[in-house]
KOLGU-4560 file (N, C-alpha, C; in nm, 3 decimals, padded with zeros to 5 digits):
<recs>
<n_xx: -01.788 n_yy: -01.478 n_zz: -01.353 ca_xx: -01.691 ca_yy: -01.385 ca_zz: -01.295 c_xx: -01.551 c_yy: -01.446 c_zz: -01.300 mol: A seq: 1 type: MET>
<n_xx: -01.452 n_yy: -01.360 n_zz: -01.306 ca_xx: -01.315 ca_yy: -01.407 ca_zz: -01.310 c_xx: -01.269 c_yy: -01.460 c_zz: -01.176 mol: A seq: 2 type: GLY>
<n_xx: -01.154 n_yy: -01.525 n_zz: -01.179 ca_xx: -01.098 ca_yy: -01.588 ca_zz: -01.059 c_xx: -01.067 c_yy: -01.487 c_zz: -00.949 mol: A seq: 3 type: ALA>
<n_xx: -01.038 n_yy: -01.363 n_zz: -00.986 ca_xx: -01.005 ca_yy: -01.263 ca_zz: -00.884 c_xx: -01.121 c_yy: -01.234 c_zz: -00.791 mol: A seq: 4 type: LEU>
<n_xx: -01.243 n_yy: -01.256 n_zz: -00.836 ca_xx: -01.359 ca_yy: -01.229 ca_zz: -00.753 c_xx: -01.380 c_yy: -01.334 c_zz: -00.646 mol: A seq: 5 type: PHE>
<n_xx: -01.304 n_yy: -01.442 n_zz: -00.651 ca_xx: -01.319 ca_yy: -01.551 ca_zz: -00.555 c_xx: -01.200 c_yy: -01.560 c_zz: -00.460 mol: A seq: 6 type: HIS>
<n_xx: -01.114 n_yy: -01.459 n_zz: -00.458 ca_xx: -00.997 ca_yy: -01.459 ca_zz: -00.371 c_xx: -01.034 c_yy: -01.411 c_zz: -00.231 mol: A seq: 7 type: LEU>
<n_xx: -00.964 n_yy: -01.463 n_zz: -00.133 ca_xx: -00.973 ca_yy: -01.405 ca_zz: 00.001 c_xx: -00.895 c_yy: -01.275 c_zz: -00.001 mol: A seq: 8 type: THR>
<n_xx: -00.909 n_yy: -01.195 n_zz: 00.102 ca_xx: -00.835 ca_yy: -01.069 ca_zz: 00.111 c_xx: -00.685 c_yy: -01.096 c_zz: 00.105 mol: A seq: 9 type: PHE>
<n_xx: -00.638 n_yy: -01.196 n_zz: 00.179 ca_xx: -00.494 ca_yy: -01.226 ca_zz: 00.183 c_xx: -00.443 c_yy: -01.269 c_zz: 00.044 mol: A seq: 10 type: GLU>
<n_xx: -00.519 n_yy: -01.351 n_zz: -00.026 ca_xx: -00.481 ca_yy: -01.392 ca_zz: -00.161 c_xx: -00.477 c_yy: -01.272 c_zz: -00.256 mol: A seq: 11 type: GLN>
<n_xx: -00.578 n_yy: -01.185 n_zz: -00.243 ca_xx: -00.585 ca_yy: -01.066 ca_zz: -00.327 c_xx: -00.465 c_yy: -00.976 c_zz: -00.303 mol: A seq: 12 type: TRP>
<n_xx: -00.427 n_yy: -00.956 n_zz: -00.175 ca_xx: -00.313 ca_yy: -00.872 ca_zz: -00.142 c_xx: -00.183 c_yy: -00.932 c_zz: -00.196 mol: A seq: 13 type: LEU>
<n_xx: -00.164 n_yy: -01.062 n_zz: -00.177 ca_xx: -00.043 ca_yy: -01.129 ca_zz: -00.228 c_xx: -00.036 c_yy: -01.119 c_zz: -00.380 mol: A seq: 14 type: LYS>
<n_xx: -00.151 n_yy: -01.131 n_zz: -00.447 ca_xx: -00.155 ca_yy: -01.115 ca_zz: -00.592 c_xx: -00.108 c_yy: -00.976 c_zz: -00.632 mol: A seq: 15 type: TYR>
<n_xx: -00.158 n_yy: -00.874 n_zz: -00.564 ca_xx: -00.117 ca_yy: -00.737 ca_zz: -00.593 c_xx: 00.031 c_yy: -00.714 c_zz: -00.571 mol: A seq: 16 type: GLY>
<n_xx: 00.087 n_yy: -00.774 n_zz: -00.467 ca_xx: 00.231 ca_yy: -00.762 ca_zz: -00.440 c_xx: 00.310 c_yy: -00.828 c_zz: -00.552 mol: A seq: 17 type: ILE>
<n_xx: 00.270 n_yy: -00.951 n_zz: -00.590 ca_xx: 00.338 ca_yy: -01.024 ca_zz: -00.698 c_xx: 00.334 c_yy: -00.949 c_zz: -00.829 mol: A seq: 18 type: ARG>
<n_xx: 00.222 n_yy: -00.884 n_zz: -00.859 ca_xx: 00.208 ca_yy: -00.811 ca_zz: -00.984 c_xx: 00.275 c_yy: -00.674 c_zz: -00.981 mol: A seq: 19 type: LYS>
<n_xx: 00.322 n_yy: -00.631 n_zz: -00.864 ca_xx: 00.388 ca_yy: -00.501 ca_zz: -00.853 c_xx: 00.292 c_yy: -00.386 c_zz: -00.837 mol: A seq: 20 type: GLY>
<n_xx: 00.166 n_yy: -00.415 n_zz: -00.801 ca_xx: 00.068 ca_yy: -00.308 ca_zz: -00.781 c_xx: 00.085 c_yy: -00.237 c_zz: -00.648 mol: A seq: 21 type: TYR>
<n_xx: 00.153 n_yy: -00.302 n_zz: -00.553 ca_xx: 00.172 ca_yy: -00.243 ca_zz: -00.421 c_xx: 00.295 c_yy: -00.305 c_zz: -00.357 mol: A seq: 22 type: CYS>
<n_xx: 00.342 n_yy: -00.241 n_zz: -00.252 ca_xx: 00.455 ca_yy: -00.295 ca_zz: -00.178 c_xx: 00.407 c_yy: -00.406 c_zz: -00.085 mol: A seq: 23 type: SER>
<n_xx: 00.501 n_yy: -00.477 n_zz: -00.027 ca_xx: 00.465 ca_yy: -00.567 ca_zz: 00.080 c_xx: 00.421 c_yy: -00.482 c_zz: 00.198 mol: A seq: 24 type: GLU>
<n_xx: 00.345 n_yy: -00.541 n_zz: 00.288 ca_xx: 00.299 ca_yy: -00.462 ca_zz: 00.402 c_xx: 00.415 c_yy: -00.431 c_zz: 00.496 mol: A seq: 25 type: GLN>
<n_xx: 00.404 n_yy: -00.319 n_zz: 00.564 ca_xx: 00.504 ca_yy: -00.276 ca_zz: 00.660 c_xx: 00.433 c_yy: -00.194 c_zz: 00.766 mol: A seq: 26 type: PHE>
<n_xx: 00.498 n_yy: -00.176 n_zz: 00.879 ca_xx: 00.441 ca_yy: -00.097 ca_zz: 00.988 c_xx: 00.483 c_yy: 00.049 c_zz: 00.970 mol: A seq: 27 type: CYS>
<n_xx: 00.387 n_yy: 00.137 n_zz: 00.947 ca_xx: 00.422 ca_yy: 00.278 ca_zz: 00.926 c_xx: 00.469 c_yy: 00.346 c_zz: 01.054 mol: A seq: 28 type: SER>
<n_xx: 00.449 n_yy: 00.282 n_zz: 01.168 ca_xx: 00.497 ca_yy: 00.336 ca_zz: 01.294 c_xx: 00.642 c_yy: 00.297 c_zz: 01.321 mol: A seq: 29 type: THR>
<n_xx: 00.677 n_yy: 00.174 n_zz: 01.288 ca_xx: 00.807 ca_yy: 00.121 ca_zz: 01.328 c_xx: 00.904 c_yy: 00.094 c_zz: 01.213 mol: A seq: 30 type: HIS>
<n_xx: 00.857 n_yy: 00.087 n_zz: 01.090 ca_xx: 00.942 ca_yy: 00.057 ca_zz: 00.975 c_xx: 00.954 c_yy: 00.179 c_zz: 00.886 mol: A seq: 31 type: ASP>
<n_xx: 01.056 n_yy: 00.178 n_zz: 00.804 ca_xx: 01.073 ca_yy: 00.284 ca_zz: 00.705 c_xx: 00.995 c_yy: 00.243 c_zz: 00.581 mol: A seq: 32 type: ILE>
<n_xx: 00.915 n_yy: 00.334 n_zz: 00.528 ca_xx: 00.834 ca_yy: 00.305 ca_zz: 00.410 c_xx: 00.926 c_yy: 00.285 c_zz: 00.290 mol: A seq: 33 type: ALA>
<n_xx: 00.893 n_yy: 00.188 n_zz: 00.204 ca_xx: 00.973 ca_yy: 00.170 ca_zz: 00.083 c_xx: 00.955 c_yy: 00.291 c_zz: -00.009 mol: A seq: 34 type: PRO>
<n_xx: 01.061 n_yy: 00.328 n_zz: -00.078 ca_xx: 01.055 ca_yy: 00.440 ca_zz: -00.172 c_xx: 01.106 c_yy: 00.395 c_zz: -00.307 mol: A seq: 35 type: VAL>
<n_xx: 01.059 n_yy: 00.461 n_zz: -00.410 ca_xx: 01.102 ca_yy: 00.435 ca_zz: -00.547 c_xx: 01.221 c_yy: 00.525 c_zz: -00.578 mol: A seq: 36 type: HIS>
<n_xx: 01.308 n_yy: 00.481 n_zz: -00.666 ca_xx: 01.427 ca_yy: 00.562 ca_zz: -00.698 c_xx: 01.390 c_yy: 00.700 c_zz: -00.750 mol: A seq: 37 type: HIS>
<n_xx: 01.275 n_yy: 00.713 n_zz: -00.815 ca_xx: 01.236 ca_yy: 00.846 ca_zz: -00.863 c_xx: 01.202 c_yy: 00.939 c_zz: -00.747 mol: A seq: 38 type: THR>
<n_xx: 01.151 n_yy: 00.884 n_zz: -00.637 ca_xx: 01.124 ca_yy: 00.966 ca_zz: -00.518 c_xx: 01.254 c_yy: 01.011 c_zz: -00.454 mol: A seq: 39 type: GLU>
<n_xx: 01.352 n_yy: 00.923 n_zz: -00.448 ca_xx: 01.483 ca_yy: 00.959 ca_zz: -00.393 c_xx: 01.545 c_yy: 01.070 c_zz: -00.477 mol: A seq: 40 type: VAL>
<n_xx: 01.537 n_yy: 01.054 n_zz: -00.610 ca_xx: 01.589 ca_yy: 01.158 ca_zz: -00.700 c_xx: 01.520 c_yy: 01.292 c_zz: -00.677 mol: A seq: 41 type: ASP>
<n_xx: 01.387 n_yy: 01.289 n_zz: -00.659 ca_xx: 01.314 ca_yy: 01.414 ca_zz: -00.637 c_xx: 01.357 c_yy: 01.479 c_zz: -00.506 mol: A seq: 42 type: GLU>
<n_xx: 01.370 n_yy: 01.398 n_zz: -00.398 ca_xx: 01.419 ca_yy: 01.453 ca_zz: -00.270 c_xx: 01.557 c_yy: 01.515 c_zz: -00.287 mol: A seq: 43 type: TRP>
<n_xx: 01.647 n_yy: 01.442 n_zz: -00.357 ca_xx: 01.783 ca_yy: 01.491 ca_zz: -00.377 c_xx: 01.788 c_yy: 01.621 c_zz: -00.456 mol: A seq: 44 type: ASP>
<n_xx: 01.687 n_yy: 01.644 n_zz: -00.539 ca_xx: 01.682 ca_yy: 01.766 ca_zz: -00.620 c_xx: 01.596 c_yy: 01.875 c_zz: -00.558 mol: A seq: 45 type: ASN>
<n_xx: 01.566 n_yy: 01.862 n_zz: -00.428 ca_xx: 01.493 ca_yy: 01.965 ca_zz: -00.357 c_xx: 01.342 c_yy: 01.953 c_zz: -00.364 mol: A seq: 46 type: GLY>
<n_xx: 01.292 n_yy: 01.846 n_zz: -00.424 ca_xx: 01.147 ca_yy: 01.828 ca_zz: -00.433 c_xx: 01.088 c_yy: 01.772 c_zz: -00.305 mol: A seq: 47 type: GLY>
<n_xx: 00.960 n_yy: 01.752 n_zz: -00.307 ca_xx: 00.888 ca_yy: 01.702 ca_zz: -00.190 c_xx: 00.781 c_yy: 01.602 c_zz: -00.238 mol: A seq: 48 type: ASP>
<n_xx: 00.825 n_yy: 01.480 n_zz: -00.277 ca_xx: 00.729 ca_yy: 01.385 ca_zz: -00.333 c_xx: 00.628 c_yy: 01.337 c_zz: -00.228 mol: A seq: 49 type: PRO>
<n_xx: 00.506 n_yy: 01.321 n_zz: -00.272 ca_xx: 00.401 ca_yy: 01.268 ca_zz: -00.183 c_xx: 00.407 c_yy: 01.117 c_zz: -00.180 mol: A seq: 50 type: CYS>
<n_xx: 00.372 n_yy: 01.060 n_zz: -00.068 ca_xx: 00.359 ca_yy: 00.915 ca_zz: -00.055 c_xx: 00.213 c_yy: 00.887 c_zz: -00.028 mol: A seq: 51 type: ALA>
<n_xx: 00.142 n_yy: 00.841 n_zz: -00.127 ca_xx: -00.001 ca_yy: 00.814 ca_zz: -00.114 c_xx: -00.019 c_yy: 00.682 c_zz: -00.039 mol: A seq: 52 type: HIS>
<n_xx: -00.100 n_yy: 00.684 n_zz: 00.065 ca_xx: -00.115 ca_yy: 00.569 ca_zz: 00.153 c_xx: -00.262 c_yy: 00.531 c_zz: 00.161 mol: A seq: 53 type: VAL>
<n_xx: -00.287 n_yy: 00.402 n_zz: 00.160 ca_xx: -00.421 ca_yy: 00.348 ca_zz: 00.180 c_xx: -00.411 c_yy: 00.245 c_zz: 00.292 mol: A seq: 54 type: VAL>
<n_xx: -00.492 n_yy: 00.262 n_zz: 00.395 ca_xx: -00.497 ca_yy: 00.162 ca_zz: 00.502 c_xx: -00.614 c_yy: 00.071 c_zz: 00.473 mol: A seq: 55 type: ARG>
<n_xx: -00.588 n_yy: -00.057 n_zz: 00.463 ca_xx: -00.690 ca_yy: -00.153 ca_zz: 00.425 c_xx: -00.755 c_yy: -00.214 c_zz: 00.548 mol: A seq: 56 type: LEU>
<n_xx: -00.883 n_yy: -00.241 n_zz: 00.537 ca_xx: -00.956 ca_yy: -00.305 ca_zz: 00.646 c_xx: -01.104 c_yy: -00.305 c_zz: 00.614 mol: A seq: 57 type: GLY>
<n_xx: -01.181 n_yy: -00.354 n_zz: 00.706 ca_xx: -01.326 ca_yy: -00.356 ca_zz: 00.689 c_xx: -01.388 c_yy: -00.245 c_zz: 00.773 mol: A seq: 58 type: SER>
<n_xx: -01.518 n_yy: -00.223 n_zz: 00.755 ca_xx: -01.586 ca_yy: -00.120 ca_zz: 00.833 c_xx: -01.572 c_yy: -00.146 c_zz: 00.983 mol: A seq: 59 type: TYR>
<n_xx: -01.565 n_yy: -00.272 n_zz: 01.021 ca_xx: -01.551 ca_yy: -00.305 ca_zz: 01.163 c_xx: -01.415 c_yy: -00.262 c_zz: 01.219 mol: A seq: 60 type: ASP>
<n_xx: -01.316 n_yy: -00.244 n_zz: 01.132 ca_xx: -01.181 ca_yy: -00.206 ca_zz: 01.176 c_xx: -01.168 c_yy: -00.057 c_zz: 01.205 mol: A seq: 61 type: ASP>
<n_xx: -01.259 n_yy: 00.025 n_zz: 01.157 ca_xx: -01.243 ca_yy: 00.169 ca_zz: 01.164 c_xx: -01.359 c_yy: 00.233 c_zz: 01.239 mol: A seq: 62 type: TRP>
<n_xx: -01.328 n_yy: 00.336 n_zz: 01.312 ca_xx: -01.433 ca_yy: 00.419 ca_zz: 01.373 c_xx: -01.468 c_yy: 00.526 c_zz: 01.270 mol: A seq: 63 type: ASP>
<n_xx: -01.577 n_yy: 00.506 n_zz: 01.201 ca_xx: -01.617 ca_yy: 00.595 ca_zz: 01.094 c_xx: -01.706 c_yy: 00.709 c_zz: 01.141 mol: A seq: 64 type: LEU>
<n_xx: -01.728 n_yy: 00.719 n_zz: 01.272 ca_xx: -01.809 ca_yy: 00.827 ca_zz: 01.325 c_xx: -01.956 c_yy: 00.816 c_zz: 01.289 mol: A seq: 65 type: GLY>
<n_xx: -01.999 n_yy: 00.698 n_zz: 01.257 ca_xx: -02.139 ca_yy: 00.682 ca_zz: 01.216 c_xx: -02.222 c_yy: 00.623 c_zz: 01.329 mol: A seq: 66 type: GLU>
</recs>
């Protein structure tokens, strides 16, 4: 298996940030979400761009109703 399969979650997340796959983490309650210039352009032209969000964690972190 490749080296990526042996990373901790924190190492994996930092790798994704370095590679540009995701933004740095931020608080969606207290911080302003980072936006791409194309999203700003769409807003300025009357569009309504979606911001796709994924909250990361383990099954123990979430109440899955199971």
